[in-house]
C-alpha positions in Angstrom: -27.2 -19.8 17.3 -29.1 -19.5 20.6 -31.3 -22.6 21.3 -31.3 -26.2 22.6 -28.5 -28.5 21.4 -27.7 -32.2 22.1 -24.4 -33.9 22.7 -25.8 -37.4 21.7 -28.4 -36.8 19.0 -28.8 -40.6 18.4 -30.4 -41.2 21.8 -33.4 -39.1 20.7 -34.4 -42.2 18.8 -35.3 -43.8 22.2 -38.3 -41.5 22.1 -39.9 -44.1 19.8 -40.2 -46.3 22.9 -43.3 -44.3 23.9 -45.2 -46.7 21.8 -44.5 -49.5 24.3 -46.8 -48.3 27.1 -49.4 -47.4 24.5 -49.4 -51.0 23.2 -49.5 -52.4 26.7 -52.5 -50.3 27.6 -54.3 -51.2 24.4 -53.6 -54.9 24.5 -53.7 -55.7 28.2 -56.5 -53.5 29.4 -59.2 -55.2 31.4 -62.2 -56.5 29.5 -65.5 -57.4 31.4 -68.6 -59.2 30.4 -71.9 -57.6 31.2 -74.3 -59.8 33.3 -77.7 -58.5 34.3 -78.5 -59.1 38.0 -81.7 -57.8 39.2 -80.6 -57.3 42.8 -77.8 -54.9 41.9 -79.5 -52.8 39.3 -79.7 -49.9 41.7 -75.8 -49.8 41.7 -75.7 -49.4 37.9 -75.4 -45.7 38.1 -72.6 -45.8 40.6 -70.6 -48.4 38.6 -70.9 -46.3 35.5 -69.4 -43.2 37.2 -66.6 -45.3 38.7 -65.8 -46.8 35.3 -65.5 -43.2 33.8 -63.1 -42.0 36.5 -61.0 -45.2 36.1 -60.7 -44.6 32.3 -59.4 -41.0 33.0 -56.8 -42.4 35.4 -55.7 -45.0 32.8 -55.2 -42.3 30.1 -53.3 -40.1 32.6 -51.1 -43.1 33.6 -50.5 -43.7 29.9 -49.4 -40.1 29.4 -47.1 -40.2 32.4 -45.4 -43.3 31.3 -44.9 -42.0 27.8 -43.6 -38.7 29.2 -41.2 -40.7 31.4 -39.8 -42.5 28.4 -39.4 -39.2 26.5 -37.6 -37.6 29.4 -35.3 -40.7 29.7 -34.4 -40.4 26.0 -33.8 -36.7 26.5 -31.6 -37.3 29.5 -29.4 -39.8 27.5 -29.2 -37.3 24.6 -27.7 -34.7 27.1 -29.2 -31.5 26.0 -27.5 -28.1 26.6 -28.3 -24.5 26.0 -26.2 -22.8 23.3 -25.7 -19.2 24.4 -23.0 -18.3 21.9 -25.2 -15.9 20.1 -26.2 -14.3 23.3 -22.6 -13.8 24.3 -21.7 -12.5 20.9 -24.3 -9.7 21.3 -22.3 -8.3 24.2 -18.8 -8.9 22.8 -16.4 -6.5 20.9 -12.9 -7.6 20.0 -9.9 -5.7 18.6 -7.3 -8.0 16.8 -4.0 -6.2 16.6 -1.4 -7.8 14.3 2.2 -6.6 14.7 3.7 -5.9 11.3 7.0 -4.3 12.3 10.3 -5.1 10.7 11.2 -7.7 13.3 8.2 -9.8 12.2 10.1 -10.6 9.0 12.5 -12.8 11.0 12.3 -16.4 9.8 12.5 -19.6 11.8 14.3 -22.8 10.9 11.5 -23.9 8.6 11.7 -20.6 6.6 8.4 -19.2 7.9 8.3 -15.6 9.0 6.7 -14.5 12.3 4.3 -12.4 10.3 3.0 -15.4 8.4 2.5 -17.2 11.7 0.6 -14.1 13.0 -1.8 -14.2 10.1 -2.5 -17.9 10.7 -3.2 -17.2 14.3 -5.5 -14.3 13.4 -7.5 -16.5 11.1 -7.8 -19.2 13.8 -9.0 -16.7 16.4 -11.5 -15.1 14.0 -13.2 -18.5 13.4 -14.2 -18.6 17.1 -16.5 -15.6 16.8 -20.0 -15.7 15.5 -21.7 -13.1 13.4 -22.9 -11.1 16.4 -19.4 -10.2 17.7 -18.1 -6.8 16.6 -14.5 -7.5 15.4 -11.9 -4.8 14.5 -8.8 -6.0 12.6 -5.8 -3.7 12.5 -2.0 -3.8 11.7 0.2 -1.8 14.0 3.8 -0.5 14.1 5.5 2.8 15.0 4.1 4.6 11.9 0.5 4.1 13.1 -2.5 1.9 12.9 -4.1 0.6 9.7 -7.5 -1.0 9.9 -8.0 -4.1 7.7 -11.0 -6.0 6.4 -11.0 -9.8 6.6 -10.2 -10.2 3.0 -7.1 -8.0 3.4 -5.4 -10.7 5.3 -4.7 -12.6 2.1 -2.6 -9.7 0.6 -1.1 -8.5 3.9 2.7 -8.1 4.2 5.0 -6.9 7.0 6.4 -3.3 7.0 9.8 -2.0 7.9 8.9 0.3 10.8 9.7 -0.2 14.4 7.5 -1.9 17.1 5.4 0.3 19.3 3.0 -1.5 21.6 2.0 1.7 23.4 0.7 3.3 20.3 -1.3 0.2 19.3 -2.8 -0.3 22.8 -3.7 3.4 23.1 -5.7 3.2 19.8 -7.4 0.0 20.8 -8.2 1.3 24.3 -9.8 4.4 22.9 -11.9 2.4 20.5 -13.2 -0.1 23.0 -13.7 2.5 25.7 -16.4 4.1 23.5 -18.2 0.7 23.1 -21.3 0.0 25.1 -20.8 -3.8 25.0 -20.0 -5.5 28.3 -17.3 -7.9 27.1 -14.4 -6.0 25.5 -11.0 -7.4 24.7 -7.8 -6.8 22.8 -6.1 -9.7 21.0 -2.4 -8.7 20.5 -0.5 -11.0 18.0 3.2 -10.1 18.1 6.7 -11.4 18.6 7.1 -9.9 22.1 10.0 -7.7 21.1 11.4 -5.8 24.1 12.2 -2.6 22.3 8.6 -2.1 21.3 7.5 -1.9 25.0 9.5 1.2 26.0 8.9 3.4 22.9 6.9 6.6 23.1 4.4 7.5 25.7 3.4 4.8 28.2 -0.2 3.8 27.6 -2.3 1.4 29.6 -5.7 -0.2 28.8 -8.7 1.1 30.6 -10.3 -1.0 33.3 -12.8 -3.6 32.0 -10.9 -4.4 28.9 -9.3 -7.9 28.6 -5.9 -8.3 27.0 -4.9 -11.5 25.4 -1.4 -11.9 24.0 -0.4 -14.5 21.3 3.3 -15.0 20.9 4.3 -15.9 17.3 8.0 -15.0 17.7 11.0 -17.1 18.5 14.3 -16.5 20.2 16.7 -16.0 17.3 20.3 -17.1 17.7 21.9 -15.0 14.9 21.4 -11.5 13.7 24.2 -9.3 12.3 23.2 -5.7 11.6 24.7 -2.6 10.0 23.6 -0.3 12.8 25.0 3.1 11.6 26.7 4.6 8.6 28.0 8.2 8.7 30.6 10.1 6.8 33.8 10.9 8.8 34.4 13.9 6.7 32.7 15.2 3.5 35.6 17.6 2.6 37.9 16.6 -0.2 41.3 17.7 1.1 44.9 16.9 0.1 45.8 16.0 3.7 43.1 13.5 4.4 40.8 11.0 2.6 37.0 11.1 2.7 35.5 8.1 4.4 32.6 6.4 6.1 32.3 5.3 9.7 30.4 2.0 9.8 29.0 0.5 13.1 28.4 -3.2 12.9 26.7 -5.2 15.7 26.3 -8.9 16.3 23.3 -9.6 18.4 23.8 -13.4 18.3 25.9 -15.6 20.4 27.8 -17.1 17.5 31.0 -15.6 16.0 31.0 -14.3 12.5 34.2 -14.9 10.5 35.3 -13.1 7.3 31.9 -11.7 6.5 32.1 -9.5 3.3 31.3 -5.8 4.0 30.5 -3.9 0.8 30.1 -0.2 0.0 28.6 0.9 -3.3 27.9 4.6 -4.1 26.7 6.5 -7.1 27.7 10.0 -7.8 29.4 12.5 -10.2 32.5 10.4 -10.2 30.6 7.3 -11.2 30.3 4.2 -9.1 32.5 4.2 -6.0 33.1 0.8 -4.4 34.9 -0.5 -1.3 35.1 -4.0 0.2 36.5 -5.4 3.4 36.2 -8.7 5.3 35.2 -8.4 8.9 35.2 -10.6 12.0 32.5 -10.2 14.7 32.5 -12.0 18.0 29.2 -12.9 19.6 27.3 -10.0 21.4 29.8 -7.4 20.2 30.0 -4.1 18.3 32.6 -3.2 15.7 33.4 0.4 14.4 35.1 0.6 11.1 36.4 3.7 9.1 36.3 2.9 5.4 38.3 5.3 3.2 36.8 6.3 -0.2 38.6 7.5 -3.3 36.4 10.5 -4.1 37.9 13.5 -5.8 34.9 15.1 -7.6 32.4 17.4 -5.9 28.8 16.3 -5.8 26.1 14.2 -4.2 26.9 10.6 -3.6 24.3 8.0 -2.5 24.3 4.3 -2.1 24.4 1.7 0.7 26.7 -0.3 3.0 25.9 -4.0 3.2 27.2 -7.0 5.2 26.7 -10.4 3.6 25.9 -12.6 6.6 23.4 -15.5 7.0 20.9 -14.7 9.8 17.2 -14.8 10.5 16.6 -11.1 9.8 18.1 -10.1 6.5 16.4 -6.7 6.4 18.9 -4.9 8.6 22.0 -6.2 6.8 21.9 -3.1 4.5 21.9 0.6 5.4 21.5 3.5 3.1 23.7 6.5 3.1 24.1 9.8 1.1 26.3 12.8 1.5 27.6 15.8 -0.4 31.3 15.7 -1.0 33.0 19.0 -1.8 36.3 20.7 -1.7 36.7 23.1 1.1 36.2 26.7 -0.1 39.5 28.4 -0.6 39.8 31.8 1.1 42.7 34.1 0.3 43.9 36.1 3.3 45.9 39.2 2.5 48.0 40.1 5.5 48.8 43.8 5.3 50.9 43.8 8.5 53.0 40.7 9.0 54.2 40.3 12.6 57.5 39.1 13.9 55.8 35.9 15.2 52.9 34.0 13.8 50.7 35.3 16.7 51.4 38.8 15.7 50.1 38.5 12.2 47.1 40.6 11.3 45.3 37.5 10.1 46.2 35.1 13.0 42.8 35.2 14.7 40.9 35.1 11.5 42.9 32.2 10.1 42.5 30.2 13.3 38.8 30.7 13.3 38.5 29.6 9.7 40.5 26.4 10.2 38.3 25.1 13.0 36.3 22.0 12.0 32.6 21.9 12.9 30.1 19.1 13.1 29.7 17.6 9.6 27.4 14.8 10.5 24.6 17.2 11.4 24.8 18.8 8.0 25.8 22.3 9.4 29.5 22.3 8.6 31.3 25.4 7.3 34.4 24.3 5.5 37.2 26.7 4.6 40.7 26.3 3.4 42.4 29.6 4.2 45.7 30.6 2.4 47.6 33.5 3.7 50.0 35.8 1.8 51.8 38.9 3.1 51.2 42.0 1.2 54.5 43.5 0.3 54.5 47.0 -1.2 51.6 46.2 -3.4 53.3 43.7 -5.6 49.9 42.3 -6.7 47.5 39.3 -6.2 48.0 35.8 -7.3 45.4 34.3 -9.7 42.1 34.7 -8.0 39.9 32.3 -10.0 40.5 29.4 -7.6 39.3 31.3 -4.5 35.8 31.7 -3.3 36.6 34.8 -1.2 39.4 37.3 -0.7 40.0 39.0 2.6 42.0 42.3 2.9 43.3 42.9 6.4 45.0 46.3 7.1 46.3 46.6 3.5 48.2 49.8 3.2 48.2 50.4 -0.5 46.4 49.1 -3.6 47.2 49.9 -7.2 44.7 50.6 -9.9 45.6 47.3 -11.5 44.9 45.5 -8.2 41.5 47.3 -8.0 40.7 46.3 -11.6 41.5 42.7 -10.9 39.4 42.7 -7.8 36.5 44.3 -9.7 36.7 41.6 -12.4 36.9 38.9 -9.7 33.7 40.2 -8.0 31.8 40.6 -11.2 32.6 37.0 -12.0 31.0 35.8 -8.7 33.8 36.2 -6.2 33.5 37.9 -2.8 35.5 40.4 -0.9 35.8 41.1 2.8 37.7 44.3 3.9 39.0 45.0 7.4 40.3 48.4 8.4 43.5 49.1 10.4 46.2 51.6 11.2 47.4 51.4 7.5 43.9 51.8 6.0 42.5 55.2 5.0 40.2 56.7 2.5 43.1 57.4 0.2 44.6 53.8 0.5 41.2 52.3 -0.6 40.5 55.0 -3.3 41.3 52.6 -6.2 38.5 50.3 -4.9 36.2 53.3 -4.6 36.9 54.2 -8.2 35.8 50.7 -9.2 32.6 51.1 -7.2 33.5 48.2 -4.9 33.1 49.9 -1.5 29.7 50.1 0.1 30.0 53.9 0.6 32.4 56.8 1.2 34.7 56.2 4.2 35.5 58.7 6.8 38.7 60.7 6.3 40.2 59.5 9.6 39.5 56.8 12.2 37.3 57.7 15.1 38.4 56.7 18.7 36.1 56.1 21.6 33.9 53.3 23.0 31.5 52.0 20.4 28.9 49.3 21.1 26.8 47.6 18.5 23.3 49.0 19.0 21.6 47.7 15.8 22.3 45.0 13.3 20.5 43.8 10.2 18.5 40.8 11.5 17.3 40.0 8.0 20.7 39.5 6.6 21.6 35.8 6.2 24.9 36.2 8.0 23.3 37.9 11.1 19.9 36.2 11.3 21.2 33.6 13.8 22.2 36.4 16.3 18.6 37.4 16.8 18.5 34.6 19.4 20.6 35.7 22.4 21.5 32.1 23.0 23.7 32.3 19.9 25.4 35.4 21.1 24.5 39.0 22.0 26.1 41.4 19.5 25.3 44.3 21.7 28.2 43.2 24.0 30.8 43.7 21.2 32.8 46.9 21.7 35.2 48.8 19.6 37.9 51.3 20.7 38.5 52.7 17.2 36.7 52.4 13.9 36.9 53.8 10.4 33.2 54.2 9.6 31.2 54.5 6.4 29.9 58.1 6.1 27.8 58.1 3.0 26.1 54.8 2.0 26.3 54.1 -1.8 23.2 53.2 -3.7 22.2 49.6 -3.4 24.4 49.1 -0.3 23.1 47.7 3.0 24.1 48.5 6.6 25.0 45.5 8.6 26.3 46.8 12.0 25.7 50.2 13.6 26.7 52.0 16.8 24.1 54.8 17.1 24.3 56.7 13.8 27.8 55.4 13.1 27.9 52.7 10.4 30.5 50.0 11.4 29.9 47.4 8.6 28.1 47.5 5.3 27.7 45.4 2.1 27.5 46.2 -1.5 26.6 43.9 -4.4 29.1 44.0 -7.3 28.0 42.0 -10.4 27.5 38.4 -9.4 29.6 38.9 -6.3 29.5 41.0 -3.1 31.8 43.1 -1.0 31.5 43.6 2.8 33.4 46.3 4.6 34.1 46.0 8.3 35.4 49.2 9.8 37.6 47.6 12.5 40.6 45.3 12.6 40.8 41.6 12.2 43.0 41.4 15.3 42.8 43.0 18.8 44.2 46.4 17.9 40.9 48.2 17.7 38.4 45.8 19.3 38.2 43.1 22.0 36.0 40.9 19.7 38.8 38.3 19.1 38.8 37.7 22.9 35.1 36.9 23.0 33.1 33.9 22.1 31.4 35.8 19.3 34.5 36.2 17.1 34.5 32.7 15.7 30.8 32.4 14.8 30.6 36.0 13.5 33.7 35.6 11.2 32.6 32.2 10.0 29.1 33.5 9.3 30.4 36.3 7.2 32.7 34.0 5.2 30.0 31.3 4.9 27.7 34.0 3.5 30.4 35.2 1.1 31.1 31.6 -0.1 27.4 30.7 -0.4 27.5 28.0 2.3 24.5 29.3 4.2 21.9 28.1 1.8 23.1 24.8 0.4 24.1 22.6 3.4 20.9 20.7 3.7 21.6 18.4 0.7 20.9 15.3 2.7 18.1 14.7 5.2 18.5 11.5 7.4 15.5 9.9 9.1 14.2 6.6 10.2 11.1 4.9 8.7 8.0 7.0 9.2 4.4 7.2 7.9 5.5 9.5 5.0 8.5 7.3 4.2 7.5 3.7 5.0 10.3 2.0 3.1 14.1 2.1 3.5 15.9 3.8 0.7 16.9 7.1 -0.9 14.4 9.5 -2.5 14.8 13.0 -4.0 13.6 15.8 -1.6 10.7 17.7 -3.1 11.6 20.9 -1.2 15.2 21.4 -2.3 16.4 20.7 -5.8 19.5 18.4 -5.8 18.9 17.1 -2.3 17.6 13.8 -1.1 16.0 12.0 1.9 17.7 8.9 3.3 15.4 6.6 5.2 16.7 3.7 7.2 15.4 1.1 9.6 15.3 2.0 13.3 18.5 0.4 14.8 16.5 -0.7 17.9 14.3 -2.9 15.7 17.3 -5.2 15.2 17.6 -6.0 18.9 15.5 -9.1 19.1 15.5 -9.5 22.9 12.0 -10.6 24.1 9.8 -10.0 27.0 7.4 -12.4 28.7 3.7 -12.2 28.3 3.4 -11.4 32.0 5.8 -8.4 31.6 3.9 -7.2 28.6 0.5 -7.4 30.3 1.9 -5.8 33.5 3.2 -2.8 31.5 0.2 -2.4 29.2 -2.6 -3.1 31.7 -5.9 -4.7 30.9 -7.9 -7.3 32.8 -6.1 -10.6 32.4 -8.2 -12.8 34.8 -11.1 -13.3 32.3 -8.7 -13.8 29.4 -6.6 -16.3 31.4 -9.7 -18.3 32.4 -10.8 -18.6 28.8 -7.3 -19.6 27.8 -7.4 -22.4 30.4 -10.8 -23.5 29.3 -9.7 -23.6 25.7 -6.6 -25.6 26.7 -8.8 -28.0 28.7 -11.0 -28.7 25.8 -8.0 -30.0 23.9 -7.6 -32.9 26.5 -11.2 -33.6 27.5 -13.3 -35.9 25.3 -16.2 -34.5 23.3 -18.8 -36.0 25.7 -17.4 -34.6 28.8 -19.6 -32.7 31.2 -20.5 -29.2 30.1 -21.5 -26.5 32.6 -24.4 -25.4 30.4 -26.0 -28.9 30.3 -29.7 -29.3 31.4 -29.5 -32.9 32.8 -30.1 -31.8 36.4 -33.4 -30.2 35.6 -34.5 -33.1 33.4 -33.6 -35.6 36.2 -35.7 -33.8 38.7 -38.6 -33.6 36.3 -38.2 -37.3 35.5 -38.3 -38.2 39.2 -41.4 -36.1 39.7 -43.1 -37.8 36.7 -42.2 -41.2 38.1 -43.5 -40.4 41.5 -46.8 -39.2 40.1 -46.9 -42.3 37.9 -46.5 -44.5 40.9 -49.3 -42.7 42.7 -51.7 -42.8 39.8 -50.9 -46.5 39.1 -51.7 -47.5 42.7 -55.1 -45.8 42.4 -55.9 -47.3 39.0 -55.3 -50.9 40.2 -56.8 -50.4 43.6 
């Protein structure tokens, strides 16, 4: 409250001493006896006037002496002017409490940095009066959450990363709009270095003070599961499915025989794996853990290392993946060469056996099996194959066509390539079963054919609308066996002018694509270009239904929409899930100094530093030490003036 305060209230009792001069004046005043002398009667009027003036001087002298005693008592009481209310009217404060995952680190006494931050916030809030505008907010990389004072009792740390720039940007915008003259930001954090270089660099505007309170400690031990990714999600006979685990020891102490545990839930039930690991100080270890999974489906769980350290939150990392057998593709080679490079299916088989990136979730997995077509002896059992590819097959029987028709109606897919041995007559059994997308030309057409149009809405060709993925207009053909009349329900895929090079026809629950060129280089230079592999894999991925179901798992770090680590079902895609994990950089507990933090974030530190020094000085000075706002100087001068006047008046009274 604004007003006059006293350091020593008891000295005000000296004011009772004002009765002393009053008593002296009343008891020891001069008393005269009246004697009538005739010779001086003419002076009676003069004496009466002199006595009246003398009485006025005596009362004035009494008042001055009483005032001097009151001023002396006031001087010993040491009055000062309390301007706290006045300063509060011009002050606005933002209290930022770091609630990132690293604030869960505990010290030797078992108290977390977040608990120490709450204690510091309560102590700082007690210093402000009711006129100060105070904003309390919790901050991390997910954003800013404003709190009320009563929210501190139920507050708890989050699992997001540290982001000082985001917090200071919000506080700077808030205080920049304030009209108060004293504006400051009080940042209570653990000074984690990773939070300083995250996101857009933001500095406080001029005129805003920054005060940093460090509640963290340098931690000696922290072992973290930094990354977990599947090495492969394909279930193959020649290799085991597994996880690649990256462990890191941020501490200086070695970790011996720490149990590493994997636990997954899926269609095969519970899948477990364990291994004891050794980690030297300040080191990283990469492990490949094989898993005995033989059943297709979505598997989800966690990898955890059991180690005693200050931050237990990062000892577990969640993981999910879709395990599946590679799609079997039957390649029918209609013209086997003398060497493997001369086979009709060589380029196609090589393209399908390539392994693509599985970690990104865009893999296309195929397991091609090649057979040589010998005089139409028939197909093997087709129920285990997702797609069948005919390459330059010379002759098909009615039985073969019937089996292919049943296969397609049951959900299989068929890709047909033309060639020197393919004609309208050789594919007539397929036409009788209504498998071809239209009537073929009677003879192949020679020339130079360039792709002029393609179906950009088709799932297999949509990606080629972006020239960065390949320009189909550069593909040329020297000879083609085109489709002349398109069947009902069929779709044109590739065209060269009016000539239909490729088309598709749905058959039951399956589909058939006809490509009027060869799978090798006999009729086209496509196998020599970069477009061959993506184009062939796109066609087969479409035929095996791999284009629409590869986003079964979405990996992300903790965000505003997913503030907790774990696995949740994805609402957009049925049967898929979202895996949320701690930002690996949050496990790095290296610290910055307060000077580095203030240098990077800006803000006026001189005023804040002066107040910090003043607050520290108060801890060592006694309570009755000199205050800069004391009024003793003015009171002393007034007392000296009163005593001077009293001396002058006293000399006139007794004269």
